[in-house]
Rosetta silent file (secondary structure, phi, psi, omega in degrees, C-alpha in Angstrom):
SEQUENCE: MQYTTPFQHFVQEFSRLIDASAGDEPTILKSGGRLMSKLVSNDDWLPAEFAQPDPQYYQQYLLHCDPKERFSVVSFVWGPGQKTPVHDHTVWALIGMLRGAERSERFALEAPGQPMRVLGDDVLQTGHIDCVSPTLGDIHRVSNMHQDRVSISIHAYGGNIGTIRRHVYDVQTGNAKEFVSGYSNAPKTVA
SCORE:     score description
SCORE:     0.000 S_00000001
   1 L     0.000  133.799  172.319   82.567   70.063  131.345 S_00000001
   2 L   -79.100  112.054 -175.131   83.364   73.583  132.478 S_00000001
   3 L   -68.514  135.995  169.515   83.710   73.078  136.217 S_00000001
   4 L   -87.621  161.613 -176.448   81.760   75.238  138.587 S_00000001
   5 H   -57.425  -47.346  179.772   83.476   76.114  141.858 S_00000001
   6 H   -61.156  -40.550 -178.955   81.558   73.644  144.095 S_00000001
   7 H   -71.957  -39.214  177.127   82.158   70.756  141.681 S_00000001
   8 H   -59.855  -43.193  178.146   85.812   71.687  141.141 S_00000001
   9 H   -62.293  -43.952  178.763   86.299   71.694  144.913 S_00000001
  10 H   -58.761  -48.424 -178.952   84.581   68.272  145.178 S_00000001
  11 H   -62.053  -43.288  179.126   86.826   66.743  142.486 S_00000001
  12 H   -62.942  -46.991 -179.595   89.985   68.166  144.092 S_00000001
  13 H   -67.661  -38.043  178.816   89.031   66.961  147.581 S_00000001
  14 H   -67.582  -38.001  176.134   87.888   63.563  146.310 S_00000001
  15 H   -62.057  -42.471  176.749   91.176   63.152  144.422 S_00000001
  16 H   -62.369  -41.372  178.006   93.070   63.924  147.635 S_00000001
  17 H   -61.442  -45.622  179.635   90.945   61.386  149.492 S_00000001
  18 H   -62.406  -42.062  177.646   91.667   58.682  146.901 S_00000001
  19 H   -60.204  -44.710 -173.901   95.394   59.479  147.087 S_00000001
  20 H   -80.197  -23.787 -171.730   95.445   59.313  150.902 S_00000001
  21 H   -80.717  -16.222 -177.752   93.128   56.321  151.406 S_00000001
  22 L    52.828   35.686  176.691   95.320   53.707  149.690 S_00000001
  23 L    78.642    8.242 -179.091   92.113   52.056  148.443 S_00000001
  24 L   -71.946  106.283 -173.895   90.590   51.585  151.904 S_00000001
  25 H   -58.434  -47.403  179.726   86.871   51.333  151.079 S_00000001
  26 H   -57.791  -38.939  177.918   85.471   52.239  154.535 S_00000001
  27 H   -65.034  -44.290 -179.628   87.599   55.405  154.574 S_00000001
  28 H   -62.271  -45.515 -177.184   86.538   56.337  151.039 S_00000001
  29 H   -68.582  -40.033 -179.584   82.847   55.801  151.778 S_00000001
  30 H   -69.528  -55.235 -177.841   82.891   57.642  155.109 S_00000001
  31 H   -71.068  -38.539  177.192   85.003   60.649  154.084 S_00000001
  32 H   -64.672  -33.739  176.741   83.670   60.635  150.524 S_00000001
  33 H   -62.013  -38.933  177.467   80.138   60.629  151.914 S_00000001
  34 H   -65.627  -40.581  177.921   80.871   63.868  153.756 S_00000001
  35 H   -64.696  -42.827  179.823   82.230   65.416  150.542 S_00000001
  36 H   -64.639  -40.869  179.121   79.193   64.230  148.575 S_00000001
  37 H   -58.102  -43.442  178.746   76.853   65.572  151.254 S_00000001
  38 H   -65.049  -40.641 -179.174   78.414   69.009  150.945 S_00000001
  39 H   -62.641  -46.851 -174.923   78.192   68.885  147.131 S_00000001
  40 H   -84.083   -2.280  176.941   74.485   67.992  146.995 S_00000001
  41 L   -74.549  -11.920 -179.529   73.542   70.411  149.771 S_00000001
  42 L  -124.364  132.330 -176.364   73.668   73.155  147.140 S_00000001
  43 L  -114.619   43.333 -179.878   71.714   72.945  143.883 S_00000001
  44 L  -124.389   13.976 -171.838   73.266   75.730  141.834 S_00000001
  45 L  -111.935  -19.366 -175.182   76.343   74.090  140.317 S_00000001
  46 L   -81.250  118.215  178.162   75.171   71.424  137.811 S_00000001
  47 L   -59.992  145.587 -176.455   75.187   72.782  134.243 S_00000001
  48 H   -55.869  -33.701 -177.948   71.854   72.421  132.452 S_00000001
  49 H   -64.207  -19.880  179.692   73.369   70.165  129.767 S_00000001
  50 H  -104.942   17.171  179.598   73.963   67.481  132.446 S_00000001
  51 L  -128.870   17.855 -175.993   70.442   67.758  133.869 S_00000001
  52 L   -88.863  123.076  176.343   68.433   66.998  130.717 S_00000001
  53 L   -80.260  163.434  171.301   65.929   64.132  130.916 S_00000001
  54 L  -114.427  141.293 -176.870   64.976   61.844  128.062 S_00000001
  55 L   -64.465  -21.177 -175.223   61.287   60.987  127.663 S_00000001
  56 L  -110.203  -40.645 -171.698   62.012   57.250  127.509 S_00000001
  57 L  -124.458  144.064  171.794   65.299   56.430  129.296 S_00000001
  58 L   -63.146  155.585 -176.705   67.128   57.683  132.383 S_00000001
  59 E  -115.455  139.944  175.986   70.359   59.484  131.511 S_00000001
  60 E  -121.189  103.235 -177.900   73.872   58.912  132.910 S_00000001
  61 E   -99.595  126.851  175.315   76.082   61.919  132.160 S_00000001
  62 E   -72.866  122.958  176.690   79.809   61.735  132.792 S_00000001
  63 E  -100.123  -35.723 -179.355   80.880   64.791  134.803 S_00000001
  64 E  -160.456  139.384  169.555   84.447   63.717  135.624 S_00000001
  65 E  -128.017  123.653  176.687   86.722   60.718  135.217 S_00000001
  66 L   -53.797  137.983 -178.377   89.957   60.591  137.173 S_00000001
  67 L   -56.035  -27.921  177.574   92.895   60.449  134.711 S_00000001
  68 L   -96.433    7.173 -179.929   93.933   57.091  136.219 S_00000001
  69 L    57.900   33.463  176.414   90.282   55.896  136.246 S_00000001
  70 L   -78.589  -23.744  175.310   90.348   55.451  140.036 S_00000001
  71 L  -158.646  159.183  174.180   86.936   57.130  140.244 S_00000001
  72 E  -139.015  157.438 -179.971   84.298   58.767  138.096 S_00000001
  73 E  -129.170  130.710 -179.194   81.440   61.140  138.855 S_00000001
  74 E  -132.888  157.741  167.599   78.147   61.136  136.964 S_00000001
  75 E  -105.497  132.194  172.735   74.748   62.782  137.127 S_00000001
  76 E  -102.335  124.322 -178.864   71.764   60.459  136.829 S_00000001
  77 E  -114.412  116.307 -175.800   68.735   62.223  135.429 S_00000001
  78 E  -104.703  116.185  170.961   65.448   60.407  136.011 S_00000001
  79 L   -70.102  168.238 -179.504   62.400   61.352  133.996 S_00000001
  80 L   -52.049  125.664  175.366   59.012   60.865  135.675 S_00000001
  81 L    71.960    2.416 -177.779   58.572   57.224  136.741 S_00000001
  82 L   -72.590  152.160  178.725   61.801   55.979  135.119 S_00000001
  83 E  -151.607  162.225  176.347   63.769   53.100  136.667 S_00000001
  84 L   -90.005  164.401  164.592   66.754   50.842  136.133 S_00000001
  85 L   -74.386  171.785  172.838   66.681   47.082  135.800 S_00000001
  86 L   -67.976  127.572 -173.718   68.052   45.127  138.777 S_00000001
  87 E  -149.633  167.560  172.989   71.827   45.536  138.423 S_00000001
  88 L  -118.988 -177.941 -177.059   75.177   45.498  140.203 S_00000001
  89 L  -125.331  -33.232 -177.056   78.225   47.775  140.077 S_00000001
  90 L    69.075    0.795  176.734   81.251   45.592  140.975 S_00000001
  91 L  -140.588  166.133  176.188   82.869   48.682  142.576 S_00000001
  92 L   -69.005  156.092  177.042   82.010   50.998  145.498 S_00000001
  93 E  -150.297  141.631  171.221   79.626   53.867  144.841 S_00000001
  94 E  -112.087  135.025 -178.898   78.406   56.954  146.668 S_00000001
  95 E  -123.442  125.927  176.944   75.019   58.372  145.713 S_00000001
  96 E  -120.762  130.521 -177.772   73.915   61.885  146.623 S_00000001
  97 E   -86.553  112.835 -178.343   70.390   63.121  145.919 S_00000001
  98 E   -87.742  -44.937 -178.608   70.575   66.564  144.308 S_00000001
  99 E  -141.109  141.509  175.353   66.921   67.070  143.246 S_00000001
 100 L    76.350 -143.835 -178.176   63.740   65.131  143.855 S_00000001
 101 E  -156.471  150.856  175.286   63.818   61.615  145.316 S_00000001
 102 E  -137.229  155.246  178.837   64.633   58.075  144.288 S_00000001
 103 E  -109.565  133.813  176.056   63.885   54.612  145.597 S_00000001
 104 E  -117.323  113.480  176.145   66.553   51.906  145.811 S_00000001
 105 E   -95.640  120.806 -176.643   65.278   48.326  146.113 S_00000001
 106 E   -96.071  142.763 -177.471   68.072   46.023  147.326 S_00000001
 107 E  -132.243  159.193  173.470   68.377   42.368  146.296 S_00000001
 108 E  -133.353  146.702  176.477   70.528   39.316  147.071 S_00000001
 109 L   -77.673  143.378  174.990   71.233   36.246  144.978 S_00000001
 110 L  -108.602 -156.031  177.207   69.974   32.882  146.234 S_00000001
 111 L   -63.505  151.267  179.434   70.776   29.410  144.872 S_00000001
 112 L   -52.184  133.792  179.280   71.172   29.182  141.067 S_00000001
 113 L    83.592   -3.900 -178.560   67.826   29.294  139.315 S_00000001
 114 L   -96.790  153.023  176.596   66.004   30.588  142.409 S_00000001
 115 L   -59.409  148.258  177.119   64.238   33.941  142.737 S_00000001
 116 L   -70.933  149.944  178.869   66.328   36.748  144.156 S_00000001
 117 E   -90.728  131.312  176.149   65.687   37.734  147.760 S_00000001
 118 E   -83.339  124.842 -178.437   64.381   41.261  148.380 S_00000001
 119 E   -93.953  -15.210 -177.722   66.398   42.861  151.195 S_00000001
 120 E   133.419 -175.772  177.875   64.328   46.017  151.491 S_00000001
 121 E  -143.131  156.919  179.226   64.262   49.461  150.019 S_00000001
 122 E  -127.998  145.652  174.229   65.493   52.921  150.829 S_00000001
 123 E  -112.550  124.233  175.593   64.170   56.295  149.742 S_00000001
 124 E   -98.881  120.124  174.315   66.712   59.035  149.121 S_00000001
 125 E   -96.314  166.888  179.112   65.332   62.535  149.506 S_00000001
 126 L   -49.638  128.954  179.263   67.131   65.682  148.401 S_00000001
 127 L    91.703  -13.740 -179.735   70.415   65.979  150.326 S_00000001
 128 L   -78.240  152.791 -179.659   70.515   62.305  151.405 S_00000001
 129 E  -122.846  141.360  174.111   73.563   60.084  150.775 S_00000001
 130 E  -135.465  164.006  175.743   73.697   56.325  150.188 S_00000001
 131 E  -144.059  152.536  175.255   76.470   53.905  149.318 S_00000001
 132 E  -138.616  156.429  173.859   76.806   50.473  147.754 S_00000001
 133 E  -169.104  162.906  176.688   79.725   48.133  147.171 S_00000001
 134 L   -57.854  -30.049  179.706   80.402   44.446  146.660 S_00000001
 135 L   -80.950  -28.177  179.759   81.277   44.184  150.374 S_00000001
 136 L   -93.302  -21.955 -170.830   78.140   46.049  151.562 S_00000001
 137 E   114.101  124.424 -176.900   75.789   44.762  148.887 S_00000001
 138 L  -138.496   26.486  175.182   75.528   46.334  145.474 S_00000001
 139 L  -106.255  119.846  179.994   72.584   44.731  143.695 S_00000001
 140 E  -155.318  170.652  171.232   69.619   47.058  143.411 S_00000001
 141 E  -125.009  132.043 -176.422   66.931   48.608  141.238 S_00000001
 142 E  -116.585  140.584  178.947   66.576   52.382  141.331 S_00000001
 143 E  -142.140  152.178  173.594   63.534   54.422  140.358 S_00000001
 144 E   -70.896  126.696  178.781   62.397   58.028  140.355 S_00000001
 145 L   -70.628  -15.901 -174.671   59.913   58.419  143.232 S_00000001
 146 L  -103.485  134.667  176.375   58.042   61.072  141.273 S_00000001
 147 L   -93.779   -4.093 -173.637   55.579   60.383  138.465 S_00000001
 148 L  -128.375    7.113  179.621   55.314   64.065  137.575 S_00000001
 149 L  -160.099  167.102 -178.605   58.817   65.513  137.673 S_00000001
 150 L   -80.567  144.535  169.250   62.533   64.922  137.149 S_00000001
 151 E  -123.238  148.491 -179.398   64.887   63.738  139.895 S_00000001
 152 E  -133.975  130.020  174.001   68.684   64.019  139.734 S_00000001
 153 E  -122.804  151.652  178.796   71.308   62.150  141.744 S_00000001
 154 E  -110.264  130.145 -176.178   75.082   62.512  141.694 S_00000001
 155 E  -122.238  136.880  169.829   77.155   59.308  141.836 S_00000001
 156 E  -115.309  129.358 -176.947   80.861   58.749  142.498 S_00000001
 157 E  -119.520  152.183  178.346   82.148   55.293  141.534 S_00000001
 158 L   -81.364   55.044  179.907   85.371   53.415  142.240 S_00000001
 159 L   154.956 -178.715  177.633   86.373   53.308  138.567 S_00000001
 160 L   -84.490   88.200 -168.046   85.240   54.555  135.186 S_00000001
 161 H   -57.850  -29.198 -179.846   81.694   53.221  135.573 S_00000001
 162 H   -69.967  -11.776 -178.868   80.773   53.738  131.910 S_00000001
 163 H  -116.837   -0.722 -175.763   83.402   51.172  130.855 S_00000001
 164 L   -85.417  133.680  176.116   83.075   48.568  133.639 S_00000001
 165 L   -73.619  121.727 -178.234   81.541   45.173  132.854 S_00000001
 166 E  -129.967 -168.054 -176.305   78.562   44.722  135.187 S_00000001
 167 E  -136.706  144.108  164.438   75.405   42.635  135.354 S_00000001
 168 E  -107.057  151.287 -173.108   71.651   42.958  135.079 S_00000001
 169 E  -124.299  145.824  168.768   69.589   40.273  136.811 S_00000001
 170 L   -87.248  115.808 -174.861   66.345   38.427  136.247 S_00000001
 171 L   -62.258  -32.932 -176.606   64.606   38.694  139.637 S_00000001
 172 L   -75.173  -29.167 -175.948   62.683   35.427  139.114 S_00000001
 173 L  -117.854  -16.192 -174.559   65.716   33.246  138.292 S_00000001
 174 L    76.003    1.397 -179.485   68.734   35.215  139.517 S_00000001
 175 L   -65.227  138.737 -177.944   70.283   34.764  136.065 S_00000001
 176 E  -108.452  146.052  174.901   72.821   37.463  135.214 S_00000001
 177 E  -129.375  129.898 -177.184   73.547   39.098  131.884 S_00000001
 178 E   -74.024  146.106  173.861   76.686   41.200  131.372 S_00000001
 179 E  -151.866  161.496  171.487   76.466   44.825  130.219 S_00000001
 180 L  -125.952  123.040 -170.096   78.546   48.001  129.954 S_00000001
 181 L   -72.620  -34.901 -172.416   76.504   51.141  130.609 S_00000001
 182 L    65.947 -164.503 -179.294   78.430   53.772  128.672 S_00000001
 183 L  -133.527  155.927  177.585   77.380   57.399  129.044 S_00000001
 184 L   -77.944  -18.367  174.538   74.616   59.590  127.688 S_00000001
 185 L  -116.367  166.143  179.554   77.250   62.155  126.702 S_00000001
 186 L   -65.105  129.161 -179.282   80.571   61.610  124.959 S_00000001
 187 L   -65.735  139.732  179.063   83.116   60.349  127.517 S_00000001
 188 L  -139.609  142.753  172.374   85.875   62.786  128.395 S_00000001
 189 L  -102.562  119.516 -176.804   88.754   62.589  130.795 S_00000001
 190 L  -114.643  129.215  179.299   89.137   65.931  132.509 S_00000001
 191 L   -82.744    0.000    0.000   92.141   66.712  134.672 S_00000001
């Protein structure tokens, strides 16, 4: 990706934060949230090639992967009405809403074989920031709030999210199935 100035600044500052935080998740989420907020407060930096919807499936475009895979940044492009299955991340994540709005339904596992417990839902509007992690809770289902237009969110993850083994869940039984998401574009490591 040819970096635009706002995104280049975000990657540089986020790299400094990761270097200085020594892996302290609360510090990363708090300070990283401020960086993400600044990034998504402006909607003129994301190249069109990373904002293209698919008529059937949401798209996860890799924008940057730290050379040591300590974090990655992706754009999620949601076509009208598209949603994820219930899934986890196994790492921390910051989500910034760049365009449109999305709904995040949070879940918790109960006893084996029992239905998952619904914890509630959050709506992210343009400019809003959310975070998930194994320590805060990271099982959710995300959907585009709009049935008539595209929404785009920017995510920073505590690893190369396209290569991390994660899980999708059956809400009725809590049964998990492993998956690796990959990317909608060819993965690249950009320094």
